C-alpha positions as CSV (number, residue, x, y, z in Angstrom):
1,M,0.0,0.0,0.0
2,A,1.4,3.4,-1.0
3,K,2.0,6.0,1.7
4,R,0.0,9.2,1.5
5,P,2.1,12.3,1.4
6,Q,2.3,14.2,4.7
7,K,0.8,17.7,4.8
8,S,3.0,20.5,6.0
9,F,2.2,22.1,9.4
10,A,1.3,25.4,7.5
11,A,-1.1,23.5,5.2
12,L,-2.8,21.9,8.2
13,F,-3.5,25.4,9.6
14,R,-5.4,26.6,6.6
15,P,-8.3,28.3,8.3
16,L,-11.9,27.3,7.8
17,S,-14.9,29.7,7.4
18,V,-17.2,30.0,10.4
19,A,-20.2,29.4,8.2
20,G,-18.8,26.6,6.2
21,A,-16.4,24.7,8.3
22,R,-16.1,21.0,7.5
23,T,-14.1,18.6,9.7
24,G,-14.1,15.0,10.7
25,R,-15.9,16.1,13.9
26,G,-19.3,16.8,12.3
27,G,-18.8,20.3,10.9
28,H,-21.3,21.7,8.5
29,G,-20.9,22.4,4.8
30,G,-17.7,22.5,2.8
31,R,-14.4,24.3,3.0
32,G,-14.9,28.1,3.1
33,E,-12.9,31.2,2.9
34,D,-9.9,32.0,5.2
35,N,-10.8,32.7,8.8
36,P,-7.9,34.3,10.7
37,A,-9.7,34.2,14.0
38,L,-10.0,30.4,14.0
39,E,-6.3,30.1,13.0
40,A,-5.3,32.4,15.8
41,I,-7.2,30.3,18.3
42,W,-5.8,27.1,17.0
43,N,-2.2,28.5,17.3
44,V,-2.8,29.6,20.9
45,V,-4.3,26.2,21.9
46,A,-1.4,24.4,20.2
47,A,1.0,26.4,22.4
48,I,-0.5,25.4,25.8
49,P,2.2,23.3,27.4
50,R,1.7,19.8,28.6
51,G,0.6,19.6,32.2
52,Q,-1.0,23.1,32.1
53,V,-4.5,24.3,31.2
54,S,-6.2,27.5,30.3
55,T,-9.7,28.8,29.9
56,Y,-11.8,29.5,26.8
57,G,-11.6,33.2,27.7
58,A,-7.9,33.3,28.2
59,V,-7.4,31.5,24.8
60,A,-9.6,34.1,23.1
61,R,-7.7,37.0,24.8
62,A,-4.3,35.5,23.8
63,A,-5.6,35.1,20.2
64,G,-6.5,38.8,20.1
65,L,-10.2,38.2,20.5
66,P,-11.2,39.4,24.0
67,G,-14.7,38.6,25.0
68,R,-15.0,35.7,22.6
69,A,-14.7,32.7,24.8
70,R,-17.6,31.0,22.9
71,Q,-15.7,31.4,19.6
72,T,-12.8,29.4,21.2
73,G,-15.3,26.6,21.8
74,F,-16.5,26.8,18.3
75,A,-13.0,26.8,16.9
76,L,-12.1,23.7,18.8
77,R,-15.3,22.0,17.7
78,V,-14.6,22.6,14.0
79,A,-10.8,22.1,14.1
80,P,-9.5,19.5,11.6
81,E,-8.5,16.3,13.4
82,E,-5.2,16.4,11.6
83,L,-4.2,19.4,13.7
84,N,-4.1,17.1,16.8
85,L,-4.9,20.1,19.0
86,P,-4.6,19.6,22.8
87,W,-8.3,20.5,23.2
88,H,-8.4,18.9,26.6
89,R,-6.2,21.6,28.0
90,V,-8.9,24.2,27.5
91,L,-11.5,24.5,30.3
92,G,-14.3,26.7,31.4
93,A,-14.0,29.6,33.9
94,G,-12.3,28.7,37.1
95,G,-10.8,25.5,35.6
96,R,-14.0,23.6,35.2
97,I,-14.6,20.9,32.6
98,V,-17.7,22.2,30.8
99,F,-19.1,18.9,29.5
100,P,-21.8,17.1,31.5
101,K,-20.2,14.8,34.1
102,T,-21.8,11.7,32.7
103,S,-20.7,12.4,29.1
104,R,-17.9,10.6,27.3
105,H,-16.3,13.9,26.5
106,F,-16.1,14.8,30.2
107,K,-14.5,11.4,31.0
108,E,-12.1,11.7,28.1
109,Q,-11.0,15.2,29.0
110,A,-10.4,14.2,32.6
111,R,-8.5,11.1,31.6
112,R,-6.2,13.1,29.2
113,L,-5.5,15.8,31.8
114,R,-4.7,13.2,34.5
115,A,-2.4,11.4,32.0
116,E,-0.5,14.7,31.8
117,G,-0.2,15.0,35.6
118,V,-3.0,17.5,36.0
119,T,-5.2,16.9,39.1
120,V,-8.9,16.7,38.4
121,K,-11.3,16.6,41.3
122,D,-15.1,17.0,40.9
123,G,-14.7,18.2,37.3
124,R,-12.2,21.0,38.3
125,V,-8.4,21.3,38.0
126,A,-6.1,22.7,40.6
127,A,-5.6,26.5,40.3
128,F,-1.8,26.1,39.9
129,A,-2.3,24.2,36.6
130,L,-4.1,27.2,35.1
131,T,-2.1,29.5,32.9
132,E,-3.3,32.9,31.6
133,L,-1.1,32.4,28.4
134,E,0.7,35.8,28.9
135,E,4.1,33.9,28.8
136,L,3.4,31.9,25.7
């Protein structure tokens, strides 16, 4: 079986349109025009170090999009799987996992965080694991 050519990192970061994002995660529509906001969010999330977490709001601020925490969630939902973003390192305000406690997403996020040495208790992480992303 022939090997498929690998895409470059820059090619993987080709932004998707907000209205027409298509991904392997159930996005809607086809590829759209460039969206620098999504690309900025993806770059910030990719820079969160292993063993640390941040919030949706802090990611938005670091991407130059203050007040757009919900756009961070959207960007993670439509991100192409090939980016292998560490989505599990992004939490709600106060370090809270935002998925319902009985959902498989909640369990997967908690499992991944614990595998990186982040303490998760009652759906929250320890305050010392949170980073505001100023130093990234």
